[in-house]
C-alpha positions, 0 to 999 in steps of 0.5 A: 499500500502507497505511503502518501507522507512518505511520498510527498518531498515536502512531508518527508523533509518536515518528518526528518525535521521533527524526529531529528528535534525529538532525538535532541530532546531525548539526549538533552533535556534542558532543551525541552523542559527549561526548568531541568538543569544539566549535570556537568562532569566534573574535570580531573586535572592532571597531576603535576608529575604527569605534566611533566616530561621524562627528561624535565623528571630526570633531570635531577637524578641525572645532575646528582649521579654527574656530580657524584660520579665525575666531581665527588667519587674517589679515583680507583685503580686497577692492577691486572695480572695474567697467568695460567694453570696447567697439568704436566700431561698437558705439556706432554700432550702439547710437545707430543703434537696432540691438538684435539684437546684444544680443538675440543676446548678441553684446556679452557674448560679445565682453566674455566674450573681452576679459576672458579676455585681460585676465585672462591679461594681467594674471595675466602675470609681465610685470605683475608685473615693472612692479608690483615697480618701482612697489609693494613687494610683499614688504613689502605682502603679508608674513607676520605673526602666528600665520597660516602660510598668509597672505602671502609667505615672505621668501626665495620664488622668482619662480615661487612669487611669481606663483603667490601673485600670480595669486591675489590678482587675479581677473578676472570678467564680470558676465552682466547687465551685461556689464561686466568686474569687477576684484577685488584681494585685500590683507592691509590696505586700502591695498595691496588699493586700490593694487593695484586701481588699478594693475591698472585702469592697465595693464587700460586701457594693455593696451587702448590699446596693443592698438588701436594695435598692430593699427592699426599693422599694418594701416597698416603692411602697407597702406603696404608694398603700396602703396610696392610698387605704386608702385614696379611702375607706375613700373617699367612706365612706365619700360619703355614710354619706354625702349622708345618712345625707342630705337626712336623710334616713339610709337604703332606700332599708329596709324603700322601704321594710317596705313601700311595706309591708305597702301598701300590708296591705292596700291592704288587707284592701282594699279587706276586705271592698270591701267583706264587701261593697258587703255582704251590698248591698246584705242586702240593696236594697237601696245603700244610706244607711249609712251602705253602704256609710260608708264602700263606703267612707273607700274604698275611701280613703283606696284607696287615701292612697294606691295612695300616698305611691306608689308615694311616693316611686318613686317621687322627691318631696316624699320620692323617696325611689327606687332612694335613693336606687340605689344611696346608692347600688352604694355607698355601692358598692365603699365602699366595692370596696375600702375596697377590695382593702384597704385588698390586699394592707395590704397583698401586704405590708405583702408580700413585708416584707417576699420577701424582707427578702427571696430574701436578699443576703449576702455575705460569705468569703471563703478565706481572702486575705493574703498578698503575699510574691512572685511575681507571674511569670506565666504571663512572661511566657505567655508573652514570649510565646505569642510574640514568637507565634505572630512572628514566625506567623508572620514571616512564613506569610511573607516569604509565601507571599515573596515566592509567588511573586519570584514564580509569577515574575519566 
């Protein structure tokens, strides 16, 4: 059905204008009703901190950091020395032209382990105690001037002194050369130089003592096993000799073999007599003939002798050679085992001696320490830019948080 109102262009214009006015009245009731007072949202003023830029906020921290690091902070002097720790077998391999260990990085790996051990030792309380016996650490690193962070306070605890001491000694590994780098920091050139010399001496002492401790422990263990094996061998031999003396026997096995041979000969003789007796019985009809009776008596006597010899071999009241032979075999086995253990212990002692020499480490100084003339300034730049970066990150995060809070309130 055709809508006449919408078909007429004038009506369409009037209807569009009326609908726009209705929508405006709905959005703003004050236009249709003069008694209605519109409520305006409160205007939130941004904080003074949010109105400042990052550069303006960093002016004060940058100024303070620059004043401290480049004006107030005391000079630091660094002394460096380079050395390597090698084993005797590494030198032998390099002389033989074997470069496989170098290709695989074994040398650097061993140097890295040595550097870790050495760093732990050089930063230990024992080294600090030894240093304070020969070097006035409190005087060399005493605070002076306007710098509130450099130096040791007069009444500082031992734990804080150790923490401060660890910061003055740095042990690292040069990956390119495989050398261990020792750096010492001092507030004056003399303190840095003397501290480096002392640490080098302690490093060499540590390497030598470590070698001696390992060699001594290996040698002591091998010698202890050798003494124990020697005692076991002596006890086994004494038992064998005591058994032989008590039983008046030297070789029961040989004696048993001789007794067996004698019994065998007696049995052969018995067989001959039996043959002879059978021959005589065929010759003489009467078994009581003297010739027949004599041979029969010899046979009975020989049979008794064979039985006595056999009983003597196994009887406890006789020679008991079978039992004695078993005991002797056991005692001789103990002696043989103790002898083999003693030989192994001897070879272990010799092997420990050779191994201790092969595994022995030595320290070779590549670069001796030199007394520094100019202070080290890299730490000033690092400290300044570190504070600058930390301040920039902190200010940026603060402005971001404040901006998020303001957007939520609006």
